[in-house]
N, C-alpha and C positions, 0 to 999 in steps of 0.2 A: 237673142240669145241670153243674155244676162237674165231678163225677166222669167224664161224656161227654167234655166238654173235654179233662181231662187224658187221658183212656184216647185220644182221637184225635189228642193229642199225641207220647203216646208210639208209637203205631200210626207216625204219620208219621216219628219217630226211628228208630224198628226198621226201618221200609224202606229208610229212606238210609243205615243201617249195614249192613244185609243187602247194597246194593249195592254198599259201598265195600267190603265183607270180599270181596265174590265177585270184585270188581275185582281186590284184593290178591293174592288168591287165584291167579286166572289171571297176572298179572305176575310172581307169584313161581313158576310153572310155565314161562313161557316165558323165564325169565332164567336159563340153564345156564352152567357154568364147564367146559367142555372138559376141562380140566386136573385136574378132580376125577372119581372115580367115584360120589360119594354126591350126589344131588339134596337140595335143600332142603327141608325139609317143613313144609307150610303149615298155620296153625291152621286148624281146623275151626269156622267161625262156628257161632253158635246159632242154632236155628231161629226165625221170626219170633216164635212164641208164645212160645218161653223166653225170648227179650229184653225180651218187652212185660211178661212174668212178671216176669223181675228188675228194670225198671224201675219196677212198681207197686210191688213192694217195696221198693225205694229210697226212693222217694216218700212213703209211707205213713208216718204219724207213729207211734210207738210206745211202749212203757212210759216209753222216757226222756224223751221228750217229755213224755208225760204227769204224770212228776216234776218237767220244768221248768214246767208250767203250775200245778202246785202252789203256785210262787211268786209268781202276780200276785198283785199289790197295793202296797200303801205300806210301806216299812221305813225305821226310824229306823237310823244307823249310827253307831256309837261309833268314833271312827279312831285308831289310835297308828302312831305313825312314828320309825323308829331312823336317824340318818344313819350311824352304821357300828354294829359290836358293843360292849357295854357302854355306849355314848352314853345321856344323858339323853332320855327318851321325850319327845317332841311330841304334843298330841291335836288334834283336830278332829272336827267332826262334818259329817252330812250326809244329807240324804233320799234313798232311791232307789223310784222308780216302776218296778215291772217288769210285761211284760205278753209275748203270745205273739204273733208275727207271721206273716204267711204262711201263713195256714192253721193255726195251731200246732206250723208245721215250727221256727220258731228263738224264742228269747227276747229281749228286750230290754229292757236298764236303764237309765236316765236319773238320772244323780246331780245333787245339786245343795246349796252350802253355802257352809262359807267355811273356808277353807285360809289360814296363815299370814299372816290378815287381811286376804286376798281371795278375792271371789267364785269359788266353785269349779263348775264343770261337768264332768261327765263322759257317756260313754256307753258301754256293752258290748254285745257280743252274744254269745250262746251258742247251738251247733249240736250236736246228734248226729247222727254219720253213720252211716246203717243199713249203709252198704257196708264202712266201716273198722272200726265198733264202737267208737268213739273219739269224745268230746267235744273242739271246738274254741273258744275264748273270743278274744275281742277286745275292746282298750279302748283310746280316744280321750280328751282333755279338753283343756281351756283352759290346761293350764300346759305344753303343750309343741305339737309340728309331729310327733311321731312315733306311730305306733300299734304296741300290742304284741300279738302272735298268740301262744297256745300250745294245746298239745295234750294230751289226758291222758286215762286211763279209772278209769270208774268202780269203786268196791271196795264191794260189799256189807257188809262184814263192818266196815270203818272207818265206812261212812258217808259216804266222802270220795272226791275224784277229787283227784288229784297232775296237776299241770300244769305242762310245761316247755317254756320257750321262750326267744327272746332278747331284747336291748334295746340300744340304742346310748347309748352313755355320752356326753352333750354337753359333758363336760369336754375328751374328748379323742377323739371320733369312732368311737370303737372297740365291736363287738359284744360283748356280757357275758352270760353265761348269767343265767334269774331261773327261780325255780321258786314255783309257790304252789300251796297246798292249800287246796281250799273242804270246807268239814264241813257236815251236816247235822245241826244238834246237835240239834233236835226240831223240832216241828210251827210253832214262830214264831220260833226261833232260828237263825242260820246263821252260821259263822264262816269267814272268808278270811283265811288268811295269805301273807304274800311273803316270799320269801328271796331276798338279792343275793349277788353277790361281788365282795369288796373287797379289794385287796393277797392276790391267790390265795386267800382263804378266804369260805365261806359266811356270811351272817349274817342274821338276820331282820329285815327293812325296815319291815316293816308287818304290820299286825293291824286287822282290821276286824270288830267284833261287831254284826250284825244282828238287829234285833227288830221283828217286823212288827206293824203296827197293827191 
């Protein structure tokens, strides 16, 4: 039934898209410039069957989603932070509960623990986009009001994904780049490393070693 509903939804979308494409093509033909000799070439729309096939491929979880699903469960997180390069490390711990949502298409992680003597809660999502062939990660927590968003591609050789994004420095309100490396160490171990920029130089600001219970 779910597959039938998804197919029907895609068909409706394809039908709508085809109508829009035909309308756009017609408008492009009507609008001409008498001062030029070349007419604009309208992009040929895909037929409905090709559109439906493309959208089904886009919506169907694949091997990257299976890799994400392998992390389902509870993880103990040993967290280390550095305020700046060569600073004394600060330690914290948390627990992450990971699950797949929306039919196995996205991964959701919920973190809880203690940080700087205060209760800590965080939530992350992870997606693999079948169209762009890249991962997108987001993170929010009760230590701020912003959202971190980064994208990256998985490297099979190193078993890691390098994410790149921007964050807003709460001290000056300016955006600064940050980088994250997420490594599959083994079946029950993950390592997350975050790199921030301070005084124009990148430094390692966080490392989390995750052990599956």
